[in-house]
N, C-alpha and C positions, 0 to 999 in steps of 0.2 A: 504493500499499500504506500503510495506516494505521500509526501507532506501534506499536500492540499487535500487529498482524499481523506486522511486522517482527521482534518478539521470538521468533517461533516458527521451528523447523528446517524445517517443511513449506513448500513454495512457496505463494503465495497461491492459485494454481489448485487445488492439492490440498486447502487449507484450504476453499475453496469447494464443492469436490466432496464432501467428507465432511461438511461442517457448514453453512456459511452459505446455500448453494444448494440443499442436499439438502431434500427435502420428503417428507411422508408421502403416498403416492399413494392415490387412491380409485378410479381407473380404470387399466385396463391395456391396452396393445396386444395383438395375438394373436401377437406375436414370442415365439418359445419361449425358455426359459432352458436352456442346455445343461448335460449332465452336466459337461462340461469347466469351465464357469463355476462350477459349484457345487463341484467339486473344488478349483479355484483359490482360491475364498473360504474353504474349510476350511482349505487348506494355509497360508493367511496368518493366519487367527484363532486357530488351534490354539496360536499362541504367546502368547496372552493369559494373564496370571497368575491363579491360583487358589490357595487356601489349600492347603499342602502338595501342590500339583500335582494336586489331587483330579480335575479335568476331568469334572465330573458331567454336562455338558450332552450331551443325545442329541437327534438332529434326525430327524424323520420327514418325508419329501417327499411330497406328494401332488400327482400330475400328472393323472391320469385323472378323467374327470367321475364315474365310479363311486365312486372314492375320495373326492373332494370331497363327493359327495352323502351319504357317511357323516358327514362333518364338519358340514355346514350346519346340521342341526337343533340342534346344540350351541352355535351362535353366536347372539348378539343379532341380532334381525331386521335392524337397519340395517347389519350386517356381512355379510350372506349373498351380496347380489348381486355385490359387488366381489369376495368370495372365489371365487364360481362363475366368475367372468370371468378371474381371474388365471391366468396360465400356469403358475405354480408356487406351491403353499402349503407352508410349512413349520410343523410343529408342533414347538416347542421344549420339551423336558421335561427333568426333573432325575432322574438315575438314582440311586435310593436304596442301590443296591448297588455304587457307585463304589469302595467300599473294597476290593473284590476285586482291583482294578488296582494298588493302592498298592505292593505288592511290586516291580511292574514299573516304575512311574512315580515312586516315591519310594523307590528301592532302598538309599539310605544309611541308612535308619532301618527295620530289620527289624520292629520292634514297631508301625509305623504303623497297620497294619491293625486292631490290637487296640484302638487308641484310639477307634475308631468302632463298637465292638461294640453299643453301645445304639442301637436303631432311632431313637428320637426325636432324639438328638443327631446321628445321621447324616443324617435327613431335613432337619434345620435346616441343616447344612453343605451338602447337595446342592442345596437351594432357592437358598441365598444365592449360592453359587459358580456355579451354572448361570445364575442371573440376570445375574450379571457377565459370563459368557461370551456370553450373548444379546445384550447391548449390543455386544460387539465383533463378534459375527456381523452385526448390523445395519450396523456400519460397513464390514465386509467387503463386504457387498452393495453398499453405496454405491461402495466402491473398484473394484468391477467394473462400473461405470457403469450399474447397474440401481436401480431405486426399491424401497423396502420399505414396507409398510403394517402395522406391528405392531398387534395387537389383544389386549385383555385383557377384552373384554366377551364372556365365553364361560362354558359350564358345564364347568369344568375335570374334575369328577367324571365326568360324561357322556362327555367324551373319553377319559379314562383307561379307562373301561369299554368304550368301542368299540375303542379302538387298542392299549391297554396292559393286556390283562385280567389279567396276572399280578401286578400291583399293585406292580411295582418301578420303574415310571416315573410321575411326576407332571408333568402338564402345567402350564407356566407361562404361555405366550404362544404365540398364532397369528400367523403373518406372511405376507402376500401379497407375491409377488416378481415382478418383470418390469419391462419398458419402460412408462413412463407411457402412458396413452391420452389421449383427448380430455377436456378439463376435469378434469384428474387432480387439481388442487390446490384445496383450500380457502385462504380468505384467510389470510395468515400472522399468527400470533398473537404478542403481545408476549412478551418474556422479561424476567425480573427483572435488575435491575442488579448489577454487581459488589458494591457497598456493601451491598446488601439481602441478599446470600448469604455473603459471606466477612467473617469476623471474625479479627483478628490479636491474639494476647495477647502 
């Protein structure tokens, strides 16, 4: 274990599982992702922080070939084959009506719902906080021992029209989920160093 690894509370194995050895999968085996696994992932990542406990992330799971066929035309061509092959595909979206739940999830501030009366302000908050939750969702998938392939090469408006026609959900990212298949990994790409990213004042 390196000096920086020893500064973390997680074991080195857990660090590897969630970060260092985790990769974006481009192929998947035919092993199914169970409902129980998805429930366990959600029950872990629901504790992630959001502003005023908004929790705007909504997850649409696509399992059947018919459901995935509705999605494929809205993805970039290079993303279609791996999405068709993946045992589970998740459409992660922001619920712009999240404020309706605030009386229940942020009960100590009764006026919280009224703060988000303006749709533009609400959409901004929904997208930001749902994106934060999406990052935690991907870590939860890794924690379940599964690989995830997030994709933003998509026609969000087309997906919204296809799956969320009432207009209250806005697609952020699509993610393929499953056990990695053959030749699942591209070459590991470099990361920026600490001193290139972090500034202390």
